[in-house]
C-alpha positions in Angstrom: -31.8 104.7 -112.5 -34.0 107.6 -111.4 -33.6 110.0 -114.3 -33.6 109.4 -118.1 -31.4 111.9 -119.8 -31.6 112.5 -123.6 -28.5 111.2 -125.4 -27.5 114.7 -126.6 -27.6 115.9 -123.0 -25.4 113.1 -121.9 -22.9 114.1 -124.6 -23.0 117.7 -123.3 -21.9 116.4 -119.9 -19.5 113.7 -121.1 -17.4 115.6 -123.6 -16.2 118.4 -121.3 -15.5 115.8 -118.6 -13.4 113.8 -121.1 -11.5 116.9 -122.1 -10.7 117.7 -118.4 -9.4 114.2 -117.9 -7.2 114.4 -121.0 -5.9 117.9 -120.0 -5.1 116.6 -116.5 -3.4 113.5 -118.1 -5.6 111.2 -116.0 -6.5 109.2 -119.1 -4.9 108.5 -122.5 -7.6 107.2 -124.8 -9.7 108.3 -127.7 -13.1 109.7 -127.0 -14.8 106.7 -128.6 -13.0 104.4 -126.2 -13.9 106.6 -123.3 -17.6 106.6 -124.4 -17.6 102.8 -124.8 -16.1 102.4 -121.3 -18.7 104.8 -119.9 -21.5 102.9 -121.6 -20.4 99.5 -120.5 -19.9 100.7 -116.9 -23.4 102.3 -117.1 -24.9 98.9 -118.2 -23.1 97.2 -115.3 -24.4 99.7 -112.8 -27.9 99.6 -114.1 -28.0 95.8 -114.0 -26.8 95.9 -110.4 -29.5 98.4 -109.5 -32.2 96.2 -111.1 -30.9 93.3 -108.9 -30.9 95.5 -105.8 -34.4 96.8 -106.5 -35.6 93.2 -107.0 -33.9 92.0 -103.8 -35.4 94.8 -101.8 -38.8 93.7 -102.9 -38.3 90.0 -102.4 -36.3 90.0 -99.2 -37.4 93.2 -97.5 -40.9 93.7 -98.9 -39.9 97.1 -100.2 -41.8 97.2 -103.5 -41.5 101.0 -104.0 -38.3 100.5 -106.1 -40.0 98.2 -108.5 -41.3 101.2 -110.3 -37.8 102.2 -111.2 -37.0 98.9 -113.0 -38.6 99.7 -116.3 -36.7 102.9 -116.8 -33.5 101.2 -115.7 -34.1 98.3 -118.0 -34.8 100.6 -120.9 -31.4 102.2 -120.4 -29.7 98.8 -120.5 -31.6 97.9 -123.7 -30.9 101.2 -125.4 -27.2 101.2 -124.7 -26.6 97.5 -125.3 -27.9 97.8 -128.9 -24.9 100.1 -129.7 -22.3 97.3 -129.3 -22.0 94.3 -131.6 -20.4 92.3 -128.8 -23.6 92.7 -126.8 -25.9 91.6 -129.6 -26.8 88.3 -127.9 -27.3 90.0 -124.6 -29.4 92.7 -126.2 -31.5 90.1 -128.0 -32.1 88.2 -124.8 -33.3 91.4 -123.1 -35.6 92.3 -126.0 -37.0 88.8 -126.6 -37.1 87.4 -123.1 -37.0 90.1 -120.5 -38.8 93.0 -122.1 -42.1 91.0 -122.6 -42.2 90.5 -118.8 -42.0 94.3 -118.2 -45.2 95.6 -116.7 
């Protein structure tokens, strides 16, 4: 939510972590499945953060976090476009939500 990492840097973090999990027998799945799960969990966490940032502004008058919403929304849009099952959601974000971004 606060930092945007380039995709290649994320892969540099993720692949060794995946290998450690495999070696420790903590997971048993292909890397593609692990990456998909990572991406979907990331979308969920970023959506939650957008909601929290909004609530802090509406309920508590803390508008400082509103500046983090555009970067957080960009993450959700970028990652959601990778998955066909999220096509409708991605389209909604691009066509309905993104035009409201200031």
